[in-house]
N, C-alpha and C positions, 0 to 999 in steps of 0.2 A: 329666489328673489333677485331682481336686478338692483344692484347697489353700486353707485358710481359717482361720477362727477362730470362737469362740463370742462372740456380741455380745448385750448387753442394753441396747437403746436406752432402755428404760423407766428405766434407772438414771442417765441423763445428760440435761442440758438439750438441748432440740431444736436450739438454735442451735449445738451442738457436732457434730451428726450429719454435716453436710456435710464438715467437716474430717476426721472419722474416716473417712468413706467415701473421701475423697481419699487419705488415708494408706494405707488398705487397698489401693486400686488401685495405688499406687506400690510397695507391698510385694509385689505379684503375687498377692494373694488373689483367688480367683474364686468363693468360696462362703462364706456365713455360716450358722451355726446360731442360730436365735432362737426365743423364745416359750415355752420349756418351763416357765418359772416365772411366766408373765405372767397367770395367771387373774384376779387381782383388778384388773389393768389392763384386761383385755378385758371383764370383767363386774364392775364396781365394785359394782353393786347387782343383786340377783337379776333376771334376765330383761332387763337393760339392757346391751346389747352395744355396745362402742365399738371398731371396727376402724380408725378413721381414722388413729391414730398409727402403727399397723403398716403401713397402706397407704402412708403417706408414707415410711417408712424403706425399704420394699421398692421403691418407685418410685425413690428416690435410688440404691439399690444397682443396680437394673436399668439406670439411665442410665450406670453405670460398668462394666456387663457382669458384675456380681456376682450370683450366684444365691443361693437361700435353701433351707436345710433347716429345716422348720418343726416344732417340737415341740408335741405336744398338752400342754396346761398342767396336767395332772391330778396331777402330783407334789406340788403345793402348794395344796390346797383353801383357799379364802379364809375369813376369820373369820366372815363373815355366814352361810356355809353350815354351819360347825361350831357356831355358836350356835343355828341353827335345828334342826340334827340332831346333838346331842352324842353320839348313839349311833354316829356314824361313827368316832370315835376308836378306835384299836386298844386292846385291853386286855392287860396283861401277865399272867404266869402266876399272879398273885395276884388278878386281876380288877380291877386299878387302871387307869383310863384313862390312856393315854400322851398327855398334853394338848398344847395349842397352844404354838407357839414355835419349831418347827424346820420340818421338811418330812416328807413321806411319812407324815403322821399320819392315815392312813385304813385301814379294814378292807376287804379285797378282796371280802368276801362281804356287805357291808352294802347292802341294797336301796336305801336313800336315797342312798348314795354312787354306786351304779351308775347310778341315774336321773340324778343331777346330772352325773356324768361323761359319760353319753351325750349330755346336752343341750349341754355345752360343746364336746365333740368334734364333734358335728353342726354347731353354729353355725360353728366355725372351718373345718371341712371344706367347708361350703356356701359360705363366703365365698372360700376360697382353693383349693378343689378345681379342678384344671385351670388354675390361674394359671400363665402361661408361665415365671415366674421362681421358682416353688416347684418344686424338682426332686426332693424327697423329703420324707417325714414320719418323725419320730422319735416313737414311742409313749412317753408319760410320761417318766421319767428315772431310770435306774439302779435298776430293780426290786431290792428287797432291801437297798438301802443303809441304814445305820444300824439294822441288826437289825429289819427291817420286813417279815418274812414270817410269823412265828408270832404269831397273834392268838388270844386265849382268851375271846372274847365269846360271847354266846348265839347270835348269827347264825352264827358259825363252828361252834359245837357242832351246831346244826341242819343246817348244810351238810355237816359231817363225817358225821353220821348218814345223810344222803341219799347221800353218796359211798360209804359202806360198804354200803348197800342195793344199790347198783349193782355193787359189787365182790364181794359174797358173796350167795349164793342165799338163805340162811336165816340166822336168828340163831344156830341151832345150828352151822351151818358156821363162822360167825365164832368162836363159842366154842371149837370144835375147833381151828381154825387158830391162835388166840391162846393156847390152853391156859389158858382162864380158870378152870378147875377149881383152878389154883394160887392159894392164898390166898383161896379162896372168892369169886372175882371173876366168876362166871357171870352173864351178862345174859339176862333173859327177854324184853325188848323193845328195839327199836332206840333208843327214846327214853331208855333208861337209860344209854346209852354216854356216857362222859365224855371230855373232852379231857385230855391229859397235863399238867395244870396243877399248881399247888402242892399238895403233900401231905407226909406225914411224912418221906419220903425222895425224893431227886430222880429215882429210876428207877421209871417205871411199867412195865407189861407191855411187853416188847420188841416184840411184834407190834403193839400199839396205838401205841407210839412211832414205829415205822417207817411204819405206815399214815398217821399224822397228818402226818409229814413229806412223804409222797407227796401227800396231800390238799392240804397248804399250797402245795406247788409247783404242783400242778394248778390251785389257786385263782388264782394269779398268771397262769398261762398262759391260763386261761379269761377273766380280766379283760382281759388284753391282746387276746384274740381278739375281745371286744366292740368294742374300738377299731378293730382292723384291719377287721372287717366293715363298720363305718361308713365308714372311709376308702376301702375298696375300692368301696363303693356310690357315694360322693360324689366321689371323686377317683381313678377307676379307672386312669388312666395314670401316676400318681405312685407310685413304689415306697415301701415302708414298711420301716423298720428300728427297732432299739432299741439303745441304748448300754449294753451289758452291761459288767461291771467285774470287777476282779481278785478280790474276796472274795465273789463271788456263789455261795456254795456251798450255799445253802438252796433254790435253784431249779435244776432240771435245765435247763442252758443248751441242751442238744441238743433237748429238747422245746420250750423257749421259742422256739427259732430256726425251728422247722418252719413256722410261720405267717408268717415274715418273708421279704421278697424278698432281702435280704442281711443278713449279720451286721455289727454294729459293736461297738466296744470302747472303753473309756476307759483310758488308760495314763499313770501317773505314776511313773516309775522312782525319783525322789528322795523319794517318800512312804515313807520308811524311817527306822529309828532308828540308822543308822550314817552316818558321813561319806562312805563310799565305797559307793554303791548296788551291789548285786550284779546284773550284767546277766542272770544266769540267772533271776532272779526275774521280770523283765519279759519275757524271752524265752519262758518257759513260758506266760505269759498271752497273748502274741501268737500262739503256736502253738495255744493253746486257741481263740482267736478264729478262726483259720483252720480249725480242726477242726470247729467246731460245724455248719458247712454244707459243709465240705470244699471251700472256695473262698476266694479273696481277700476281704478285709473292709475296712471303713472305720474309722478312728479318729476318733471324734466329740469326744473330749476328749483332747488330747495336751498333756503338760506343756510350758509355755512359761516358767514362772518358779518360784519357791519355793512349794511347797504350804504351806497352813497355815490353821488356824482359831483356836483359842485358843493353840496353839503353832505354831512354824514348823519346816519341814524344810529340808534343805540347798538352798542356792541353786545353780542350774546355773551352772557356771563358763564362761568364754568357750570356745566350741567344743562344749560339751556338747549344746546344743539341736540342732545339726547332727548330732552323733553319735547322739543318741537318735532323731532323726527317721529317719535311715538304718537304724537298728536296727529300727524299726517296719516300714519298707518292706521290709527284708530278710526279715522273717518273714511278709510277705503283705499289708501295708496298701497298698491302692490309692487311699486318700484320707487326707489329714492335715488335721484341724481342731483348731487349738490352743485350749486353754482358758487364759485368756480373752483378749479383745482388750485390755482395760484393767483394771488392778487397781481393785477397787471401793473407794469411800470410806466405805461404811457396811455394816451387816449382818454376818452370821456369817462371811463369807469376806473380811474386810478384808485378811487376810494371805495370801490365795490369789492369788499374783501372776500377772499376765498378760504379754502382749507389751509393753504400755506400762505404766509405773509409775503411781503415784497421780496424779502431776502431768500425765499425758497427753502428755508430751514424748517423742518417739521416742529410744531409746538403743541400747545394744549388742544387746539382745535383738531389737529391731525390725530392726536391720541384719543380724543373723545369720540371722533367719528370711527376710528378703528375699533374701539370698544363697542360702539353701537352696532357696527357690522357683525361683530362676533355674536352678539345677542340675537340680532335679527336672523342670522343664518340658522339659529336653532328654532326660533318661534314662527318664522314666516311660513314654512311648509304646512303648518297647522291651519293658518288663517287665510292664506292666499285664495282669492276668488270668492270670499264670503261677503255677505251683505250687512247692512246695519240692523236688519230685523225691525224696521220702522213701522209703526202703526199710524203715523201722522205724515201727511204730505202737505207741503206748502207749494202752491202753484206760482211760479214766476213767469209772468207774461211780458215779453219784451215789447209787444205792441202797446200794452198799457203803460209800461215804463216810458216808452217814447212819447205817448200822449201826455203823460204827466210832466215830462221834461219840456214839452212844447208849451203847455199851459198848466203850471203848477196849481193854479187857482188860489193857493194860499202862499204868500210870499215866503220863500225859503223852504217850502215843503218839497220833499223828494220821495218818489216811489220806493226806492231801495231802502231808505231810512225807515219808512213805514213798515215794509216787509220785515226788516230786522227787529222791529218791536215784537212781532210774534215769535221770531226765531229766538230772541233773547229769553222769552218765557220758557220755551222747550229746553234750551240749553241749560238754563239755571235749574230746571226741575228734572234734569237727567232723563229726558224723553227723546229718544232718537227720532230724527226727521229726515225724510227724503224731499229734495227740492226738484220739482218736476215741471215739464211743459204742460200746457193745457191741452195738448194732444195725447198725453199719456193715459194709460188705463189705470185709474186709481180705485178700482172696485175693491181691492183687497185691503184698503186702509180703513181704519175706524173713523178718522177725522181728516177732512180736507179743508185747508184754509186758502181762500182766494183773495188776497189783498187788492184793493182798488180795482175790482174787476169791472171796469167801466164799459169796455167793448169786448164782445165774446167772439172768439174764433168760430167760424161756421161749424156747426155740429156740436160745439161744446155745451150749449144750453141744454140740449136733450140729454146728454150724458150726465150732466150735473143733476137734473131732475130725476133721472133713472137711478143714479147712485143713491140719492136720498130716499126715494121710494122703496128701494131694496134694503134699506136699513142703515145706510151711511149717515154720518153727521157732517154737514157742510157749514162753513162760516164765511159769510160775506160781510162787507162793511161799506162805509159811506162812499158814494158815487157809483156803486154797483148798478149796472144796467142803464147808465145815463147816456150812453153813446151808441151809435151804430158802427158797423165795421169800417165804414169809410170816414169815421171821425165826425160825422154830423151828430148833433144832439138828438136824442130820441124824443118823440112827441108823446110817448106814453107816460102816464103818471108813474113817478119813481116808486120803487126801484125797477121800473121798466119791465123787461121780460122775466124778471125774477120776483115779480109781485106775488104771483100765486104760490111759488115755493116758499117765500118768506112770510106770507100772510100779513103784509103791512102795506100801507100807502104812505107817501111822504108829501106833506102839503107845503112845506117850506124848508129852507135851510139857510145857514150862514157860516161865515168864517170866524175863527178866533186868531187874532194876530199873535206874533211871537210875544210870549210873556203873559198872554191872557189865558185864563182857565175858566171852566165851569165846574161846579161841584156836582157830583153824582153819588147817589146812594144805591146800594144793591138790594136784591130781594131777600138775602139771607140775614141781613143785619142792617142796622141804621148807621154804620160807619160812613163817613163822608170821604169820598175820594175826589180826584180831579181828572178832568179830560181837557184835551187841547185841540187845536187845529180847526175843528169843524163841529157843527151841531146840526142834526136833522130834526125836523118836527114830524114825529112818527105817529101815525094813526093805526093802531092795531086793528086788523080785520079778523084773522083766525089765530094770530100770534099772541103769546103771553109776554108782557114786559118782564124783564129780569133786572133792569136797572132804570133809574129815573133821574132826570135833571133836577137839581135842588134849588135853583134860584132863577131870577130874571122873569120875564113875562111868559116864558114857556115852562115855568116851574111845575114839576109833577108830570111832565110829558116823558114818554119812554126814551131812554138813551140806548138801550139794547133789548133785544127781543129773542124769543124762541118760538118756532112754529113746528109742530109735529106734522110731518108730511109722509104719507104712506107708512112704512115701517121705520122711517128715520126721522131726523130732525134738521132744521135749518135755522141757524143763528144769524143775527144781524147786529152790528155795532154802528150806531149813528154818530160816533165821535171817535177821537183817538185817545185811548186810555193811557194815562200815565202808569208807570210800572206797578204801583200798589193796586190800582184798579184793574190793570191787565191780569195780575195774579188772581184777584178775586173772581173775575169773570171766567178766566181760562181754567181755574181750578174746577169751577162748576161744570163747564163744558166738557172738559176731559173726563171728569168723574162720570157724567151722564153717558158719554160715548164709550166708556170702558177702556180709556187710554191709561196705561199704567207706566210709571217710571221704572227704571232699573232698581229692583228692590232688595237684592241680596246683600247690598253693601250700603251702610249709612255713612255719609260724608259731610263735612262742613262746606260752606259756600265756595271756598277757594279751590275746591277739588273738582276737576272735570271727570264725569263718569259717562262713559259711552261704551259701545260694544260692537262686535262683529259676530255674525251668526252664520255658521256653515250650512251647506245644503242638508246635512244630516241633523241639523238642529242644535249642534254644540255652540254654546254662547261663550265668547271670549270677551271679558269685561276689563276695560282699561280704567284705572284710577290714576289721574295725572295731577300732580300738585303744581299749579302755576304760580305759587308763591315761593318765598325763600325760607319760610319758617316750617318746622315740623308740624304736621297736622295729624290728629287722631282720626282713624276711620274704624268702623265697626263691621265685622263680618257676621251675618246672621247664621251662617253655617260654615263648616270647614271648606276651604277652597284651595286649589292647587295654584301656586304662583309660578309662572313660567320663566321669568327672568332669573329668579334665584333657584328654581327647580326644587321647590319644597312645598309641602302641604302646610297650610296655616290654619290653625283651629279657630272656631267661632270665638268672637270677642273683639276687644279693641287692640289695634296695633298702630304703630307710628309710621307715617309716610314722610320722608324727609323733604326739605325744600328742593324743588325741581325734580322730585322723585317720580317714578313710574312703577306701578304694579300692574301686572297683566294676569288676570285670574281666569280659571275655568273650573267647572264643578268637580271634575275628576282628573286624575293624572291622564294626560292625553294619550299615553301609550297603553294605559290600562282600561280607561273608561270606554 
């Protein structure tokens, strides 16, 4: 297993390096990530490269058996470059340059920046390509961080026009697709097309808005591809990755990952505005990381101390670093690289705490990480490369997320929050989930959930129908089938292209504003639940209602339905269920689909239960206590616990606060 930290030797006196490396070795670290912000140190003056300092630190690390993940330093272009080519700065939607002073201050479509980026990547790759201690490359750093995807400069406008030429055959086809006859917006030439920048109201033509978001995502992907092509040419045996991150919703992570050898993610559970971080928030990010390439991933920035820039977030308490580390491993991380080795004394991240505090003296965080490394060295060889063994897939569609961001339809509503409502159910019920693209093959899953599937990627409709016909269970919800791929509204009766699959028609609909609810009763009992956000007026055709609205002028009309289609089933929710209603409906759906939770251990609500399953079918089950109090858990059968290396008999045992147990059915060396 790769177990390490992010290190910035350029931030520290060189006479300190040897001590740092010694402490790293004693802590069990075997890899460091370096270099991703070091452009001005590597090229202080244009064309004058200095690799000697990096050579020395890599040599020191190699002597202690510590390898390097090397970042291309393009996330922080130096001042001399920006002064020479000020057009590199991104421009906001008012055309104002987003100037120097932070990072990621570049436009992905600027030719001057692309040329400079090619030069520095080439120089670094020529020097370190095939270096025996450089085991992988990281492209740039956290694409999209700090709202750095959407640029409104003239280079982006020209590139967008070229992108549209390739997307649409003629300008008339574009006009027809976008419906530019509305408000007399018809274009006669490609060069007339604008970016969705500042205007009298914040909503441009929805077709233009969606295509711009697709173009902006493609621009990042194309920029990264330039780097990958250079790295593959100059360092062909070294894999390439990128450290994606939790809020990267302006770039299609599935598309960005296609050119990578493996996915990586940055995870900071305590980067939140509550004193008790919700583990579901980090769990969904980790499952997303596993889903982008449907494989285990690396964490290239893992929380090791309190995050913070101008303000600080909660400090991990004793035991939390171990807990969060196992939480990441449980969801598919095969490498853990903590951010950062030592808390910096200067710059914008003085309060982004690392393994060592400002004084550089090892303390409790160092000791805890050392202990975790010793444990993982024993257990990781058993579980590396394993999957979640999920029977449920949630489809995350960036196109639909962008559409919902453009027109939420309900004030304050968000696609990702809606998707998390489903994820919350599966997490709380200990049902492993894969989060996939709508291009993925989901034929092996028992249940596929498609939140807000308004527009469908070409080819997806037929695969969804085939999946249900062959015995799968599919769940769609309100607004499904309401739009075409170009973001026009469908003229078919809702739910549009999914009407036959779902066996319903929708004759009307309406919104529920924040704080408004409608009562809903379910098929199995007369309990009254609540729904929010939306209501559809559903007319069953071949479907059976499984929940009904209980009030207002549509009282008694279906709120949710089930339609048997081929050998499978298609469910529909015409509202957003609050948690109790979500539980009632999803319990029914999962039971009918044969979706089972992890069953060999019974745990209270505060315990996370998840698993990794090897290719040979061995299941490794993680029980993680995200609270501070001891909790009782019950084993249905004797299990072997890997962290303590002992067999625990069936019955009730105590899991301490912040505690982690890792179970398998048999002793791994005997079973």
